[in-house]
C-alpha positions, 0 to 999 in steps of 0.5 A, spaced: 499 499 499 501 505 499 503 513 502 497 514 498 492 510 499 486 510 504 487 505 509 480 503 509 476 501 502 469 502 500 464 499 494 457 502 494 454 497 489 447 498 485 444 492 488 445 495 496 450 492 499 458 496 501 465 492 501 468 495 507 475 493 506 481 494 510 488 496 505 492 495 511 496 489 507 503 492 509 502 491 516 497 486 515 491 491 516 493 491 523 490 498 524 493 505 530 488 512 531 488 513 524 484 505 521 480 507 527 477 514 525 476 513 518 472 505 519 469 509 524 466 515 520 466 510 514 460 505 517 456 512 520 456 514 514 453 507 510 450 507 516 445 512 515 445 512 507 438 508 506 440 506 499 445 501 502 442 493 505 447 489 507 454 490 509 461 486 508 467 488 512 473 485 508 480 484 505 486 486 503 491 481 503 493 475 505 490 477 514 483 479 515 486 484 522 493 483 526 490 488 531 492 493 534 499 495 529 506 495 533 508 502 531 502 505 536 502 499 540 509 503 541 506 509 541 501 506 546 507 506 551 509 512 554 501 514 554 498 516 562 491 512 565 487 519 561 492 518 554 490 510 555 483 510 556 481 515 551 484 512 547 480 505 549 474 508 548 475 509 541 476 504 540 470 502 543 466 506 540 468 503 532 467 496 536 460 498 538 458 502 531 460 495 528 455 492 533 449 497 533 449 498 525 441 498 522 444 493 517 447 486 516 452 485 517 458 479 514 464 478 516 469 475 510 475 473 514 479 471 507 486 470 512 489 470 520 484 474 526 488 477 531 486 480 538 482 488 535 480 483 528 477 477 532 472 483 535 471 485 528 468 480 526 465 478 532 462 486 532 459 482 524 452 480 525 456 473 522 461 471 518 464 467 513 472 464 514 477 460 510 480 454 511 486 458 511 484 463 518 486 463 523 485 465 530 487 468 536 486 473 543 492 474 543 492 479 549 494 476 555 501 475 552 503 481 550 499 482 559 493 485 556 488 482 556 480 483 552 478 488 553 474 493 549 472 488 545 470 483 550 462 484 550 462 482 542 467 475 543 463 474 549 456 474 546 458 470 540 463 465 543 460 463 550 462 465 556 466 457 557 470 457 551 472 465 554 475 462 559 479 458 555 482 463 549 483 470 553 486 466 557 491 461 553 491 466 548 492 459 542 492 461 535 485 456 533 483 454 526 476 457 521 473 450 523 474 451 531 471 457 529 465 455 526 465 450 533 465 455 538 461 459 534 465 465 531 464 464 524 458 461 521 461 457 515 468 454 512 469 455 506 476 452 502 479 457 499 478 457 492 471 457 492 470 462 498 470 468 493 464 465 491 460 462 495 461 469 499 458 473 494 453 467 494 450 469 499 449 475 498 446 475 491 442 471 495 440 475 502 438 481 496 434 477 493 429 478 499 425 484 502 429 491 503 426 493 510 423 486 512 432 482 512 432 489 516 425 487 519 429 481 521 436 483 524 431 488 529 427 482 532 434 478 532 436 483 537 430 484 542 428 477 542 433 475 544 434 479 550 428 478 552 424 473 556 418 470 554 412 473 557 406 476 554 409 483 552 414 478 548 408 475 544 404 481 543 410 484 540 412 479 536 404 479 533 405 486 533 412 485 528 408 482 524 403 483 523 406 491 521 410 489 516 404 484 514 401 490 512 407 494 508 406 495 501 412 491 501 411 485 505 403 485 501 407 485 494 412 479 496 406 475 499 403 477 491 409 476 488 410 468 490 402 467 489 403 471 483 410 465 482 413 472 480 419 475 482 418 481 487 420 487 484 422 490 490 425 496 487 421 504 489 419 498 495 419 502 501 416 505 506 414 513 508 
C-alpha cells in the first residue's frame, strides 16, 4: 500500500451492498488511531445511507487484521492513564458502531484475525471464514487483556470458551472458530470469494425492509425472556410488516409465482 492509498476502501454496489475493506496489507491490516477514526466515520456514514441494505467487512492481502499496530502500541506505551483511557474509548466506539449498525453485517475472513481483529469479526452479525484463516485472542501474551472487545467476543463464543481463549492466547483454526460460534461457516480457500458473493446475492434477493426488521427482531428477542409482552411485541411486528407495501408485494409475488419487485418498495 502506498502512502497515499486510503487505509479503508469502500465499494458501493448498485444492488444495495456496501463493502468496507481494510487496506493496510503491508502491516496485516493492523489498526492504529487513524484507521480506527476512518472506520468509525465510514461505518456511521454507511449506516445513514438508505440505499445500502447489507454491509460486508473484508480485508486486502493475506490477513484479515492483526489487531493493534506495533508502532501505535509503542506510542501508547508512553501514554498516561487518561490518554490510554481516551484511546481505548475510540476503539470502543468503533466496536459499538459496527455492532449497532441497523444494516445486516457480514465479515469475510480470508486470513488471520488476531486481537482486535477477532473483535471486528465478533461485532458483525455473522462471519464466513476461509479454511486458511487463523484466530487468536493474543492480548495476555503482552500482559494486556481483550477488554474493549470482550462484550462482543463473549457474546459470540460464550463464557466457557472465553475463559479458555482469553487465558491461553492460543491460535485456533477456522474449523474451531466455527465450532465455538465465532464464524458460521468455513469455506475452502479456492471457493471462498465465489461462496461469499453467492451468499451476499441471495441475501439481497430478499425484502429490503424485511432484512433490517429481521435484525431488529433478533436484537429484541435474544435479550428478552419469554413473556406475554414479548409475545404481543412479536405479533405486532409481523402485523406491521404484513401491512407494509413491501410485505404485500412479497406475498403477492409468491402467490403469483413471480419475482418480487423490490425496487422502490420503501415505506413512508
